[in-house]
Structures are given as structure tokens and as C-alpha cells.
C-alpha positions, -999 to 999 in steps of 0.1 A, spaced: -27 -333 -177 -16 -317 -144 -44 -291 -146 -69 -319 -152 -57 -338 -121 -58 -306 -100 -94 -300 -111 -104 -336 -103 -88 -332 -69 -107 -301 -62 -139 -318 -72 -131 -346 -48 -126 -322 -19 -158 -304 -28 -176 -337 -30 -164 -346 5 -176 -312 19 -209 -316 1 -214 -351 16 -205 -337 50 -234 -312 47 -256 -339 33 -262 -321 0 -250 -324 -36 -244 -290 -52 -250 -286 -89 -239 -255 -108 -254 -241 -140 -230 -245 -169 -245 -220 -193 -276 -200 -201 -303 -223 -213 -331 -246 -202 -328 -258 -165 -348 -290 -172 -318 -303 -193 -297 -324 -169 -265 -317 -187 -268 -280 -180 -259 -288 -144 -226 -301 -129 -211 -306 -95 -182 -284 -107 -185 -248 -115 -162 -254 -145 -179 -286 -157 -154 -312 -147 -177 -330 -122 -209 -350 -127 -244 -342 -139 -275 -350 -119 -295 -380 -130 -329 -365 -120 -346 -336 -101 -364 -358 -76 -336 -368 -52 -334 -355 -17 -306 -330 -7 -300 -316 -42 -287 -280 -43 -290 -261 -76 -270 -228 -81 -274 -205 -111 -241 -188 -116 -232 -152 -124 -238 -145 -161 -262 -174 -167 -298 -169 -176 -319 -201 -172 -355 -204 -186 -378 -235 -189 -394 -222 -221 -413 -254 -232 -420 -275 -201 -422 -272 -163 -391 -275 -142 -401 -296 -112 -377 -300 -83 -396 -326 -63 -370 -340 -39 -380 -339 -2 -357 -327 25 -325 -307 18 -337 -293 -16 -324 -259 -24 -324 -235 -54 -301 -205 -54 -296 -176 -78 -262 -160 -74 -253 -124 -81 -256 -118 -118 -276 -150 -124 -312 -149 -138 -340 -175 -137 -370 -167 -159 -399 -191 -158 -418 -189 -191 -430 -223 -179 -437 -229 -142 -409 -238 -118 -422 -261 -91 -402 -263 -59 -411 -288 -31 -428 -273 -1 -399 -283 21 -373 -267 -3 -354 -234 0 -353 -207 -26 -325 -182 -23 -318 -151 -44 -285 -134 -36 -278 -96 -40 -277 -90 -78 -297 -121 -86 -330 -120 -105 -361 -142 -107 -387 -133 -135 -422 -150 -132 -434 -151 -167 -461 -178 -166 -497 -181 -156 -492 -202 -125 -494 -188 -90 -459 -183 -76 -473 -190 -41 -479 -226 -50 -450 -232 -73 -416 -214 -69 -426 -198 -36 -441 -230 -21 -411 -235 3 -390 -211 23 -376 -180 6 -345 -159 13 -341 -127 -7 -309 -106 -7 -315 -68 -1 -304 -61 -37 -321 -91 -53 -350 -87 -78 -383 -105 -82 -402 -95 -113 -438 -107 -118 -449 -104 -155 -480 -125 -154 -506 -136 -128 -537 -158 -128 -561 -159 -99 -576 -132 -77 -553 -133 -47 -525 -146 -25 -520 -141 12 -486 -127 7 -477 -126 44 -484 -164 48 -473 -177 14 -440 -159 10 -411 -155 34 -407 -117 34 -390 -93 28 -383 -92 -9 -353 -73 -21 -365 -54 -51 -401 -63 -63 -411 -54 -98 -448 -58 -110 -454 -57 -147 -487 -75 -155 -493 -62 -190 -518 -89 -200 -538 -94 -168 -574 -85 -166 -582 -91 -130 -571 -78 -96 -544 -92 -74 -554 -92 -38 -524 -95 -15 -545 -98 17 -517 -85 39 -522 -93 76 -528 -66 102 -496 -54 118 -461 -49 106 -452 -63 71 -416 -59 60 -423 -60 23 -391 -48 5 -356 -40 16 -352 -25 -19 -376 -9 -42 -412 -17 -51 -418 -9 -87 -453 -11 -103 -449 -8 -141 -483 -22 -151 -513 -40 -135 -531 -46 -168 -567 -37 -166 -569 -47 -129 -552 -34 -98 -529 -45 -70 -549 -46 -38 -530 -44 -5 -559 -53 19 -596 -56 24 -605 -58 61 -571 -59 77 -548 -29 86 -512 -37 76 -483 -14 82 -461 -21 52 -424 -12 52 -405 -4 20 -368 5 26 -362 17 -10 -384 37 -34 -420 33 -45 -421 38 -82 -454 36 -101 -450 41 -138 -484 27 -148 -512 7 -133 -533 10 -101 -524 4 -64 -555 0 -44 -546 4 -7 -579 -9 6 -611 -23 -11 -629 -28 22 -629 -14 57 -591 -19 62 -567 9 67 -533 2 51 -501 22 58 -469 22 37 -439 33 57 -417 45 28 -380 51 35 -371 61 -1 -388 83 -27 -423 82 -42 -425 86 -80 -457 84 -101 -461 86 -139 -494 76 -154 -504 55 -124 -530 56 -97 -530 52 -59 -565 48 -45 -589 31 -20 -623 20 -31 -645 15 0 -649 26 36 -612 22 45 -582 43 38 -546 43 27 -516 63 41 -482 69 25 -459 78 54 -426 93 45 -405 78 73 -369 78 60 -338 93 76 -325 113 46 -343 138 24 -371 121 5 -389 133 -26 -424 132 -41 -426 132 -80 -459 129 -98 -457 138 -135 -489 121 -147 -504 101 -119 -535 104 -97 -541 101 -60 -578 94 -55 -602 91 -26 -591 88 10 -553 85 6 -535 103 34 -499 117 34 -478 116 65 -443 132 71 -423 117 99 -387 124 87 -365 150 103 -346 154 70 -378 164 53 -397 159 21 -392 177 -12 -420 181 -37 -411 179 -74 -447 183 -85 -480 196 -70 -496 175 -42 -534 173 -38 -554 154 -12 -590 146 -17 -620 150 7 -617 130 39 -579 126 35 -554 140 60 -520 156 57 -501 147 89 -469 166 98 -452 151 128 -415 156 120 -396 174 93 -402 202 68 -420 200 34 -400 219 8 -426 230 -18 -398 236 -43 -421 259 -63 -452 236 -61 -486 240 -45 -503 217 -19 -541 215 -21 -561 201 8 -596 192 -3 -618 194 -34 -650 212 -23 -671 228 5 -691 197 16 -682 179 48 -669 149 28 -649 171 4 -627 189 29 -593 175 37 -577 179 71 -543 189 85 -528 172 115 -498 192 127 -474 187 156 -440 196 142 -422 208 110 -430 235 85 -438 241 49 -408 259 33 -396 270 -2 -415 289 -28 -450 276 -35 -484 277 -18 -508 259 5 -545 259 -5 -572 248 19 -609 242 13 -633 254 41 -668 241 46 -700 260 46 -713 271 80 -681 265 99 -665 283 128 -627 282 134 -609 300 162 -576 317 156 -549 292 168 -570 262 158 -551 238 135 -582 237 113 -572 272 102 -534 267 102 -510 273 73 -477 260 89 -451 279 70 -415 282 82 -380 295 75 -357 266 83 -365 256 119 -383 289 127 -420 290 124 -437 316 101 -472 302 108 -503 319 96 -536 311 114 -571 320 101 -601 324 123 -635 326 106 -673 321 108 -685 312 73 -721 317 62 -744 288 52 -731 290 16 -698 307 23 -674 279 20 -644 282 -4 -607 283 -4 -578 302 11 -544 301 -5 -513 313 14 -478 319 1 -449 329 23 -420 350 10 -390 348 32 -373 379 18 -347 394 41 -344 430 53 -368 458 59 -383 487 39 -389 523 52 -424 535 45 -443 568 49 -455 567 85 -491 562 96 -507 554 129 -522 521 137 -537 515 171 -515 541 187 -482 530 170 -465 552 144 -456 527 117 -426 537 95 -409 504 88 -420 470 75 -404 436 68 -397 425 33 -408 390 44 -445 387 36 -476 364 37 -498 366 5 -534 355 12 -558 347 -17 -596 342 -11 -615 323 -38 -642 298 -47 -669 318 -28 -654 320 6 -674 346 26 -686 354 61 -690 391 65 -664 408 87 -659 377 108 -624 368 95 -593 372 117 -557 365 110 -527 357 132 -490 355 120 -464 339 142 -426 342 137 -401 327 160 -366 341 162 -374 369 139 -345 393 144 -347 429 156 -380 427 177 -377 445 210 -414 449 218 -437 424 203 -468 442 216 -460 472 193 -459 450 161 -488 453 136 -500 434 106 -501 458 77 -502 459 39 -473 473 20 -480 510 29 -512 509 50 -536 486 68 -570 471 68 -593 458 96 -586 463 133 -555 456 152 -559 431 181 -535 428 209 -504 408 200 -495 378 221 -464 356 226 -429 370 233 -402 390 216 -386 357 204 -420 342 193 -445 370 186 -481 363 175 -495 394 158 -533 395 153 -558 414 131 -596 411 131 -626 427 114 -617 414 80 -641 404 52 -631 382 23 -619 412 2 -598 426 30 -584 392 39 -573 387 3 -541 408 7 -503 405 12 -494 411 49 -462 423 65 -449 430 100 -451 467 105 -432 486 133 -418 518 145 -381 520 137 -372 533 172 -393 508 192 -387 477 169 -356 484 147 -360 449 132 -330 431 120 -293 432 116 -298 403 93 -268 380 88 -273 361 55 -241 341 54 -211 332 76 -183 308 65 -147 299 72 -119 287 49 -81 281 51 -59 305 31 -21 306 32 -20 288 66 -45 313 81 -82 311 86 -104 335 65 -138 343 79 -164 360 56 -199 371 63 -227 391 47 -257 411 60 -288 421 41 -298 449 65 -284 466 95 -300 488 122 -280 503 150 -251 480 143 -219 489 162 -199 460 149 -188 424 151 -166 408 177 -150 376 164 -148 349 190 -128 316 187 -129 283 205 -100 258 201 -104 220 203 -76 198 214 -63 170 193 -56 136 209 -20 145 219 -32 176 236 -61 161 256 -39 150 285 -34 186 296 -70 197 287 -81 204 323 -49 222 332 -50 246 303 -75 275 304 -73 279 266 -88 247 253 -126 248 249 -130 284 261 -144 311 239 -121 342 234 -121 373 213 -96 374 185 -107 405 166 -133 432 159 -148 445 126 -168 477 126 -205 476 114 -223 498 89 -246 513 115 -278 516 95 -282 500 61 -308 486 38 -283 472 13 -260 442 13 -228 446 32 -199 422 30 -172 416 58 -141 395 63 -115 388 89 -83 368 87 -71 350 119 -34 347 115 -28 337 151 -43 302 148 -18 273 149 -24 237 138 -57 224 152 -95 225 150 -113 257 158 -149 270 160 -158 306 153 -188 328 160 -197 364 156 -209 386 185 -230 413 168 -231 443 191 -256 472 189 -247 508 196 -266 505 230 -245 475 240 -270 448 233 -257 418 214 -266 385 196 -244 356 186 -243 341 151 -243 305 142 -210 287 146 -186 275 119 -158 250 123 -125 247 105 -95 223 108 -61 239 103 -35 212 103 -17 184 85 -31 149 88 -8 124 106 -24 93 90 -41 83 58 -79 80 62 -109 73 40 -141 84 57 -176 71 53 -195 90 26 -222 115 37 -251 113 34 -255 75 32 -279 62 18 -280 91 -7 -295 104 -39 -283 118 -62 -249 130 -48 -228 123 -18 -195 135 -4 -164 115 5 -137 130 27 -102 116 28 -68 125 42 -33 123 26 0 121 44 30 132 23 30 139 -14 13 109 -30 -4 97 -62 -40 92 -50 -68 73 -68 -104 69 -56 -126 46 -77 -162 34 -74 -173 -2 -83 -206 -20 -84 -212 -52 -64 -200 -72 -94 -167 -55 -93 -172 -34 -124 -156 1 -122 -183 27 -126 -165 60 -117 -130 74 -111 -133 102 -86 -96 110 -80 -65 102 -100 -37 126 -94 -7 135 -73 -19 153 -41 -1 172 -13 -7 165 24 -41 176 36 -78 167 40 -99 166 9 -135 162 0 -147 148 -34 -183 146 -46 -198 115 -62 -227 122 -87 -247 92 -97 -261 101 -131 -271 70 -150 -265 46 -121 -292 23 -107 -301 20 -70 -279 -4 -51 -248 -9 -30 -215 5 -44 -179 1 -32 -154 30 -32 -117 23 -29 -88 47 -21 -52 39 -29 -23 62 -20 11 45 -20 8 14 2 -24 26 18 -55 9 4 -90 11 20 -125 4 8 -160 13 21 -196 6 10 -223 32 2 -259 28 -8 -277 47 -36 -315 48 -31 -333 65 -60 
């Protein structure tokens, strides 16, 4: 009896609040048909009152977590005027096998984790989306059926969606979105196209929208037509592109562009899909793009590299499909490189002239942030179009070879790094081919003008004067025909004039027994006297007050020396233990010194030697992430530590740490196998210390 009175009192309070806001809120009571009045109540627990109709002003309907509502036999019409609102809470589902009509002055809200499924033949833009919409970033709208040829999405729907899922398995026509020219924020989550029936999804006709998708673009089937007229649509994609049995195309005089514009590493996966006609690819992401499958661009399309590297990951890129003027694809390049094992294949036209150094003949390979560009110059004959395929091998070290003279230089040493060139598909042009290879920060070069482009043990063609600098040489060769051009090329040098590298392949720091252990490895060494170990100390907050009075903080100083191997073509491993370091943060670098006194610095490594003074749970990195991320945390005193991961519904999905740990700073990795994209919460508890943070998984 007492509980009943408390519930009635709560209902009275809520009723007063609702009346203050001018609205009456009705909550779903169970899964079922929303047209049944008894399925709604002013109390979440059913102790209030039911609505008498769906036509009164200021009615507010909320579908609760765990409830799935569906008008299976008749339309659900909410026809009240002002103040009408329909909300789907996290975990709630509204499926409309029959149409849901919402007044044009109404509000339709889907919270994070809420889902709307359009499963009837009525146009959403004149029914459920007839008012003002609000979609949570992790909400889902799924369109299963559609009738009609189009909807002006930017004027009929209040964008952006959260996650948008297209699955028209029974439709026979096209769906024309008619997106307006300019910026269109389409999805803060993923756009998934599972099926377009026998038709296609058309983004635009004569307009030129720039569409933003914060999550992934997943096409498992169906066709996305980016333009069926003169329009030029762009998708700024911040997540990954995945295709499987689907098609991306344009079908008239316009074009489409997929622009990878994220802030973390993105990926391209295409297991059984097709990219047809003039569909461009742009990379504008400093973290880069990884190919999981081959990438081909058709005639008239352009690969634009303005920021970030493309990791081939063992896959080829093909630009073009033939030798005609409309069959050749273009490269627009201002920054970034092609890295990783794999190849770049380019089609060249008949009767074309390309000067060395022109982007029309560029193969922009790189090694990390250092260019390893190969440039082709040519004059092809009237029927001499064809393909060139280049593959860069970043092998470290050098190989001694039997000496031979090339343009006045006795060559007795070559790099193991190489550029393999393959001529095919009829490419020809007499001896009018030339080649230039560029390599910034290639170690061991003392005289760029004495470098030569050679084969493994000899050379072809004629050496042309090298240009550039010792830190960015450009080595040239001319007088090549198609058979001589089809070779593997190396840098060749005289070992005295250009000893080539003392090549450092790794350098790391670790804490061991309260000391700092430095380890490093070289692939080759020429004229190497040894390594001076230098250290830079960083003050902690309690030491910063005296920072400018102490000459030690922030200054580099030598703490040791390790002898080098002199000359070596085999791997050498080195280590040094710094036992003089006290608690604090330090940065180390190696000063590699030649026998003649010349030296170079290595990259820097940082290490923190000390005991934390406070518990801490750091933000995961990277964030957003896929498929793994790292979480760093600090423990004070010996404590039982747990770190758990929950979804937005509060369900535990992973236990990362559950053990007693000693004082220190730790890092744990979170792998997301089997988890869907979305926001997750991680929580650390150690004694009385409890802290939570959010992270975002974008697949």
C-alpha cells in the first residue's frame, strides 16, 4: 500500500512538471502495436493514465529501452498540432510495417542506441520525417522499402542521421536524393548500403554536394550512383570504405569523388565490388590510407594525394584502362607517398610527351616520410601507348659488386633498396625514355653528383647529370628503349666517395632493475667509429621552479659511448645501460660518429623512470580507433586494480585488468573483436579510486 502511494505521488509530481512544460508524456508499456492506446501510460511503470486519442496537442510519446513497437495492420497517425513529439530512447525500436504519420509541426527524436525501421511503401519524407528530426550520433535509421523516384533529402529531413542503413531488397526503381550543392552533413555514424533492389541510390543529378560521413561507408550489395547528370558529388569519409558485391559509379557527364578525410588511419576493402566510370579517389589524411585489396581507377578518373601515405599492404594500384585519351586516369600529387609492398601501374596514351619531373610520369613511392619517387620521361609513338608498373623495395643496407666504370665513376657498391620497372601492353617510343629516381634523407651519400642508376651488376642507357642535394639527390638516366627501361634499378656508387649508410634499423628504451636499458640495431656500417649516447632530462612539476637556475634540466649531455663495427654488411646489435638516471623523465639519442669525425643523430626515444604520485586513467589512444587501442594508467601503492569496458547500455563487454598490481605506470591494449561500432565506456577502480572515460570504435 505504501509503495502504491509513493508511485502515485511520483506520478503527481511528474504530472505537475509535464503541465509546466505544456506537454503530457506517455511511455510505452511493452513491445507491441503503438496504435493501441493501452500500450501507453503517463508512468514508465504503468501506474498513471492512458491517452484517449493521438490527435491532441502537446502529446509526447517515448518508446522505452527494450520495447519494440510496430503498427503491423494499420497506420499510426499522430495528428495533434503544436507540441507533438515522438522519441525512441536507447534500446528502443520503432518498426513501421504500416506507415507512421507525424504532424508537420511535430518532433521526431532518436536517442543514441535507438532504432527506427521503415518497412512500408510510404515515403518517409511525407510521413515519419514530415516534421523536425533529431538523430543521436549512435542512433540508427533503417530503410527497407521505398516507393517513388526521389526525395530532396536536404530539405525533407533534418540532417545529420546517426547510422543510416539502406536495405531495399524488393525495390525496382532508383532513389534520387537530390542533395543540394554545398556541404551536406549526412551521417555522424555509418552509412551502410545492404541492397538497392534492381535500382540504385542516386546522390545528385545537376548539383554538386559535398557529403560528410563521420563513420564508415559499407556497401555489401546494391549500387550507389554518385551522379546521373552533370553534377559532381564528393563524399568526405572519415571512417573506412568497405565493398562486397556492390557498385560505386556515375552514369553521365558528372563525376564522383571518395575523399578519405579522417584523422586516424583509414582503410579501403573491396572483396567483390566494382568502381566504375569517373569515380575519383582523394587522400587528405595525415594518418594515411591502408589498402586491403587492389584499387583501380577508370579512364578520366583522378587519384589525388594531398596529405598522408597510401600503404599498399601488398596490393596494386592501377590508374587507367587503356591508351585512348578517355581511358587514361590521372595522378594529382602534392604530398604523401605510396608505401608498403605492392605496385603502381599507370596507363600512358599514344603519341604523348612527358618530361622527367612532370607529375604525369610520377610514381610517388616513399619510405615513411622520405620520398623514393620515380619519374618517367618519354615520347611515345603514334601507337606506342601502354603501361608502366613500378614496385619499390625498401631493403636496407648495401652490396659490394665487381667494379665497372659508368660516366667516369668506378662503381663497386650498390644499395639493396631497388625500383623494379615493368613495361607492358605495347608501350614503346624508341630510345626516348628517361628515368629519374629521387631519395630524400638516404644515408651515406657524400657526393650526389657521383651517384648512378644501375642494374644489379651493370648498367644500361646513358648517365645524365644528377641534380638535387646530398640529402635529396635526383639521379637520372636517359637513352632507354622499352626493353632497357624494363629493369630493376639501384643506386650505384664508389665506396670511397659515397660509402652509403650506417643504417640504424631500430632504437628503443626500457626500464630494467631501476635503470634504463637502451638497445639498437644496424643493418650495415661503413666507416663507423661508434655511438655516443646522449641524454636530456625533463623536470617534473616539483622541479620546474628551479628550471632556469639549473644547467642540467633540458640540456643534452653524453652519458656513455659504445664502439662501432667499422665496416659491416651484416646485422649488428648494441646495448647500453644508464645506471646514473634517477627518478624522472628522460629523452635519449645516439650520435653516430664516423672515423673521420663526421656524425649524425638518431631519432629520439623517451622513457619515464619514476613512481607515480597519484592514480590516473588516461584517455585511450588512438581515439576513435579500429581495431585496437591502448589505455595507460598509473597505480599508487600496491592495489587490486580492475579495468572494465561497458557499452552505452551499461553491459560489460570486456575485462582488461583484474589483478593486484605494484606502483607504476601501465599500458593495456583493448582489442575489439566481435564488437560493433559505437561509444564504449571504460572504468578503472583501484581501492577508493574510481574513474571512467569514453572511447569511440569506428569500423
